[in-house]
C-alpha positions in Angstrom: 40.3 252.5 97.1 43.0 254.6 98.7 41.6 254.1 102.2 41.4 250.3 101.6 45.1 250.3 100.5 46.3 252.2 103.6 44.1 250.0 105.8 45.8 246.9 104.4 49.2 248.5 104.6 48.7 249.4 108.3 47.4 245.9 109.2 50.7 244.4 107.9 52.8 246.4 110.4 51.7 244.6 113.5 52.6 240.9 113.0 56.4 241.1 112.6 56.7 243.2 115.8 54.0 241.5 117.7 55.3 237.9 117.2 58.9 239.0 117.8 57.9 240.7 121.1 55.9 237.7 122.2 58.7 235.2 121.5 61.2 237.4 123.2 59.1 237.4 126.4 59.0 233.6 126.9 61.4 230.7 126.6 61.6 229.0 123.2 60.2 225.7 124.7 57.0 227.6 125.6 56.5 229.4 122.3 53.8 227.0 121.1 51.6 227.7 124.2 52.3 231.5 124.1 51.5 231.8 120.4 48.4 229.7 120.8 47.1 232.2 123.4 48.0 235.0 121.0 46.0 233.2 118.2 42.8 233.4 120.2 42.6 237.0 119.0 42.3 236.4 115.2 40.1 233.4 115.8 37.8 235.5 118.0 37.8 238.1 115.2 36.5 235.4 112.8 33.7 234.8 115.2 32.9 238.3 116.2 33.2 240.0 112.7 30.0 238.6 111.1 28.0 238.9 114.3 29.0 242.5 114.9 28.3 243.3 111.2 24.8 241.8 111.3 24.0 243.4 114.6 25.2 246.9 113.7 23.7 246.9 110.2 20.3 246.6 111.8 20.6 250.1 113.3 23.4 251.9 111.4 24.9 252.3 108.0 28.0 250.2 107.1 30.2 253.2 107.5 29.7 253.3 111.3 31.3 249.9 111.7 34.8 250.7 110.4 34.7 254.1 112.1 34.3 252.6 115.6 36.7 249.8 114.9 39.3 252.5 114.0 38.6 254.4 117.2 39.0 251.2 119.3 42.2 250.2 117.5 43.8 253.6 118.1 42.8 253.4 121.8 44.4 249.9 122.2 47.6 251.2 120.5 47.9 254.0 123.0 47.2 251.6 125.8 50.1 249.4 124.7 52.4 252.3 124.5 51.8 253.4 128.1 51.2 250.1 129.8 53.1 247.3 128.0 56.7 246.4 129.0 57.7 244.2 126.1 59.1 245.1 122.7 61.6 247.7 123.8 64.3 246.6 121.4 65.2 247.3 117.8 64.8 244.6 115.1 67.0 244.1 112.1 65.9 246.2 109.2 65.2 244.5 105.8 68.3 244.7 103.6 70.9 242.7 101.7 72.3 241.2 104.9 68.8 239.9 105.9 68.2 238.7 102.3 71.4 236.6 102.4 70.6 235.3 105.9 67.0 234.1 105.0 66.5 233.8 101.2 69.3 231.2 100.8 67.6 228.9 103.4 65.4 226.2 102.1 63.5 226.2 105.4 62.4 229.8 104.9 60.8 229.1 101.5 59.1 226.0 102.8 57.5 228.1 105.6 56.3 230.6 103.0 54.5 227.8 101.2 53.1 226.4 104.4 51.8 229.7 105.6 50.3 230.3 102.2 48.4 227.0 102.5 47.4 227.7 106.1 46.0 231.1 105.1 44.2 229.5 102.2 42.4 227.2 104.7 41.3 230.1 106.9 41.1 233.5 105.2 41.0 232.2 101.6 38.1 229.8 102.3 36.5 232.2 104.8 36.4 235.0 102.2 34.4 233.0 99.7 32.4 230.9 102.1 29.4 233.2 102.5 29.0 233.4 98.7 29.5 229.6 98.4 26.9 228.9 101.1 24.3 231.3 99.7 24.6 230.9 96.0 25.5 227.1 95.7 24.4 225.5 98.9 21.2 227.6 99.1 21.5 228.9 102.7 20.1 232.4 103.5 22.6 235.2 104.2 21.7 235.6 107.8 22.1 231.9 108.6 25.3 231.7 106.5 26.9 234.5 108.6 25.8 232.9 111.8 27.0 229.5 110.8 30.4 230.8 109.8 30.7 232.6 113.1 29.8 229.5 115.1 32.2 227.4 113.0 35.1 229.7 114.1 34.1 229.6 117.7 35.6 226.1 118.2 38.9 227.4 116.8 39.4 229.4 120.0 40.0 226.1 121.9 41.7 224.1 119.1 44.5 226.7 118.8 45.3 226.1 122.5 45.5 222.4 121.9 47.8 222.9 119.0 50.1 225.1 121.0 50.4 222.4 123.7 51.0 219.8 121.0 53.7 221.9 119.4 55.6 222.1 122.7 55.0 218.5 123.5 55.6 216.7 120.2 57.5 219.2 118.1 56.1 222.0 115.8 57.0 220.3 112.6 55.2 217.1 113.4 52.2 219.1 114.6 52.1 221.1 111.3 52.1 217.9 109.3 49.2 216.4 111.2 47.1 219.6 111.4 47.6 220.5 107.7 46.7 217.0 106.6 43.5 217.0 108.6 42.7 220.5 107.4 43.1 219.4 103.8 40.8 216.4 104.4 38.2 218.7 106.0 38.4 221.2 103.2 37.8 218.5 100.6 34.9 217.0 102.5 33.4 220.5 102.7 33.4 220.7 98.9 32.0 217.1 98.5 29.4 216.8 101.2 25.9 218.4 101.1 23.2 219.2 103.6 23.7 218.6 107.3 26.9 216.6 106.7 28.5 219.6 105.1 27.5 221.8 108.0 29.0 219.4 110.5 32.2 219.2 108.5 32.3 223.0 108.3 31.7 223.5 112.1 33.6 220.5 113.6 36.4 219.6 111.2 37.6 222.2 108.7 37.2 225.3 110.8 38.7 223.6 113.9 41.7 222.1 112.1 42.5 225.2 110.0 43.4 227.3 113.1 45.7 224.7 114.5 48.6 225.5 112.1 49.5 228.9 113.4 50.9 228.3 116.9 53.2 225.6 115.5 53.9 227.6 112.3 55.0 230.8 114.1 57.1 228.7 116.5 59.0 227.2 113.5 59.2 230.5 111.7 60.7 232.2 114.7 63.4 229.5 114.8 64.6 230.0 111.3 67.8 232.0 110.9 69.5 234.1 113.6 67.4 235.4 116.4 68.0 239.0 115.4 66.3 238.3 112.0 63.1 237.0 113.6 61.1 240.1 112.7 62.4 240.1 109.2 61.5 236.4 108.6 58.0 237.1 109.6 57.7 240.3 107.6 58.9 238.5 104.5 56.8 235.4 105.0 53.4 236.8 105.8 52.9 239.1 102.8 54.0 236.4 100.4 51.7 233.9 102.1 48.8 236.4 102.1 49.3 237.1 98.5 48.6 233.4 97.7 46.2 232.4 100.5 44.2 235.7 100.7 44.5 236.7 97.1 45.1 233.9 94.6 43.0 231.3 96.5 39.7 233.3 96.6 40.3 234.1 92.9 40.6 230.4 92.1 37.4 229.6 94.1 35.6 232.5 92.4 36.7 231.4 89.0 35.5 227.9 89.7 32.1 229.4 90.9 31.9 231.4 87.6 32.5 228.1 85.8 29.6 226.6 87.6 31.0 224.9 90.7 32.3 226.6 93.8 32.8 223.2 95.4 35.3 222.2 92.7 37.5 225.2 93.7 37.2 224.3 97.4 38.2 220.6 96.7 41.2 221.8 94.6 42.4 224.0 97.5 41.9 221.0 99.9 44.1 218.8 97.7 46.9 221.5 97.7 46.8 221.7 101.5 47.1 217.9 101.8 50.1 217.9 99.4 51.7 220.6 101.4 51.4 218.6 104.6 54.5 216.6 103.6 56.8 219.7 103.5 57.6 220.0 107.2 59.4 216.7 106.9 62.2 218.6 105.1 62.6 221.2 107.9 65.2 220.4 110.5 65.0 222.0 113.9 67.3 221.3 116.8 64.5 220.2 119.1 63.3 217.7 116.6 66.8 216.3 115.8 
């Protein structure tokens, strides 16, 4: 339990500094494209994680997997320290000044809700998907893990398209369209059965779910003064993960205990569609 707590604590340290460093390195009208390239990494992780787990479990115990992931993570961290040139500037520390700058802004709280819904469509659904596919749909564990990995493979390309769309048409408009399509795909995934459900999983829900983040981080980086960019991200992501990565799997699990995982999936899809209207109330300079 203690190691899991510190693992989650350490994982949260990266994103505020990483996105702030990235947005400082490129012009604001190129943020969508830059962040879309960055988002290849988590999407690739969704693809690689179940495949690596299945492959290594054939030959090793489960403890070997996190051990080598930890070694690799430490090595990459040292590589960044010695080779990278970005991020050599201090960010604003959390405090009363940053609270006043962000918490009074309606746009900030809208982004918290939007990121919570976006994480629901990716991590929240992803967490419960193997159990849903195996216990309710009737797919074997090996095929379910393979199917989930393949479904996330297309997200590598859709994130790039979303980044281009955010720079071309505006991030708020892109968020509205992508969240709406994601919600529709999530509902269909809970309604459809057989090959139709598999096609929806692979070609609609998984692809659309990853499209939010390039535009979402571009909007989040534009909220408040530039010096508070890291603070905005560090406040938003934990709150969003609390809902999308904690509450949503709980809701789907409770629906499964009541007899229908699909009902929980449909409920989350409806919430995502409802949230697609929220970007209309965010006003950015580039969108008038």
